[in-house]
VMD Tcl script that draws the C-alpha trace (Angstrom):
set ca {
  {-3.88 17.97 -12.02}
  {-2.09 19.14 -15.17}
  {0.16 22.15 -15.62}
  {0.77 23.25 -19.21}
  {3.67 25.70 -19.56}
  {3.64 28.04 -22.56}
  {6.42 27.22 -25.01}
  {6.78 23.61 -23.84}
  {5.05 20.72 -25.59}
  {4.84 18.22 -22.73}
  {2.45 19.15 -19.88}
  {3.27 18.18 -16.30}
  {0.69 15.73 -14.98}
  {-0.30 14.14 -11.71}
  {-3.10 11.61 -11.50}
  {-4.19 8.90 -9.10}
  {-4.18 6.60 -12.14}
  {-0.42 7.01 -12.76}
  {1.53 3.71 -12.86}
  {4.47 5.28 -10.97}
  {2.81 7.43 -8.36}
  {4.95 10.25 -6.92}
  {5.16 10.39 -3.13}
  {4.47 14.13 -3.22}
  {3.43 16.73 -5.78}
  {6.40 18.85 -6.82}
  {6.33 20.96 -9.97}
  {9.47 22.72 -11.27}
  {8.67 25.78 -13.42}
  {10.95 28.37 -15.03}
  {10.69 31.95 -13.78}
  {8.59 34.34 -15.86}
  {6.81 31.40 -17.50}
  {3.07 31.39 -18.03}
  {1.25 28.22 -17.05}
  {-2.30 26.96 -17.22}
  {-3.69 24.69 -14.49}
  {-6.26 22.03 -15.41}
  {-7.98 19.87 -12.83}
  {-10.07 16.75 -13.41}
  {-12.43 15.66 -10.67}
  {-15.32 13.31 -9.99}
  {-18.52 14.10 -8.13}
  {-20.08 11.29 -6.10}
  {-23.02 13.40 -4.97}
  {-24.70 16.64 -6.08}
  {-22.69 19.78 -5.31}
  {-24.45 23.14 -5.21}
  {-21.57 25.60 -5.43}
  {-18.02 24.36 -6.05}
  {-15.01 26.65 -5.79}
  {-11.22 26.41 -5.88}
  {-8.77 28.19 -3.57}
  {-5.02 28.04 -4.17}
  {-2.45 29.47 -1.76}
  {1.31 29.59 -2.39}
  {3.42 30.60 0.61}
  {6.88 32.06 1.06}
  {8.36 31.67 4.56}
  {4.88 30.84 5.87}
  {3.29 34.01 4.48}
  {0.79 33.84 1.59}
  {2.69 34.95 -1.51}
  {0.15 34.19 -4.24}
  {-3.55 33.41 -3.83}
  {-6.32 32.55 -6.27}
  {-9.96 31.95 -5.40}
  {-12.07 30.87 -8.36}
  {-15.58 29.52 -8.91}
  {-15.78 26.13 -10.65}
  {-19.51 25.55 -11.04}
  {-23.00 25.47 -9.62}
  {-25.35 22.49 -9.42}
  {-22.83 19.78 -10.29}
  {-24.43 16.36 -10.65}
  {-22.75 13.03 -9.84}
  {-20.62 11.50 -12.60}
  {-21.93 8.66 -14.76}
  {-20.34 6.14 -17.14}
  {-21.11 8.53 -20.00}
  {-19.56 11.45 -18.11}
  {-16.77 9.86 -15.97}
  {-15.19 13.15 -14.82}
  {-15.39 16.92 -14.93}
  {-12.50 19.05 -16.15}
  {-11.86 22.72 -15.43}
  {-9.04 24.84 -16.88}
  {-8.16 28.05 -15.07}
  {-6.93 31.30 -16.56}
  {-3.20 31.41 -17.42}
  {-0.93 32.59 -14.62}
  {2.56 34.14 -15.01}
  {5.30 33.47 -12.47}
  {7.52 36.27 -11.17}
  {11.23 36.39 -11.99}
  {14.51 37.29 -10.34}
  {17.05 35.73 -8.03}
  {14.98 36.57 -4.94}
  {11.91 34.64 -6.10}
  {13.69 31.45 -7.18}
  {13.20 28.58 -4.77}
  {10.64 26.12 -3.40}
  {7.23 27.24 -2.23}
  {4.66 25.12 -0.39}
  {1.23 25.39 -1.97}
  {-2.23 24.07 -1.26}
  {-5.26 23.58 -3.46}
  {-8.59 23.45 -1.67}
  {-11.96 22.63 -3.16}
  {-14.82 24.43 -1.48}
  {-18.53 23.60 -1.37}
  {-20.59 26.63 -0.38}
  {-17.41 28.16 1.06}
  {-16.49 25.12 3.20}
  {-13.42 22.98 2.45}
  {-14.23 19.48 1.17}
  {-10.80 18.45 -0.17}
  {-7.26 19.84 0.18}
  {-4.14 18.83 -1.69}
  {-0.67 19.99 -0.61}
  {2.05 20.44 -3.25}
  {5.31 22.26 -3.98}
  {6.06 24.72 -6.75}
  {9.73 25.34 -7.44}
  {10.72 28.41 -9.47}
  {14.01 27.96 -11.34}
  {16.06 29.95 -13.86}
  {14.30 30.76 -17.11}
  {16.53 28.49 -19.25}
  {15.67 25.33 -17.25}
  {12.97 22.89 -18.36}
  {9.70 22.38 -16.47}
  {9.45 18.99 -14.79}
  {7.54 16.93 -12.26}
  {9.39 15.73 -9.18}
  {8.24 13.99 -6.04}
  {9.57 10.53 -6.81}
  {11.81 9.38 -3.95}
}
mol new
graphics top color blue
foreach p $ca { graphics top sphere $p radius 0.5 }
foreach p [lrange $ca 0 end-1] q [lrange $ca 1 end] { graphics top cylinder $p $q radius 0.2 }
display resetview
């Protein structure tokens, strides 16, 4: 999972291949920033209809939701094609003192509308002048 924030050169990355693996996914993003989410994945078997569903909650209530198609008829990865990569449309965060804070989020991959993988993470919205960063290292 990679989050690229407009106006910042260094993207925020999380990968199972990282030498220092964070204990949890925690992305810190400035308010009113626009970010692009890119996900790399591997297919071990054919997948007919793959989708992505993201839910960000505030006080347990869905605050921001995206449900996007990824692809149809995905074939298993090979040595020549070790992974698939999908980049979603840019998304702009809200701003203001009331929206700053930590929000639990979940990303779910769906096959034919049924969940096949879910990843929990945290998005933290901070003041506009702060730098984006990855946290989650205890």
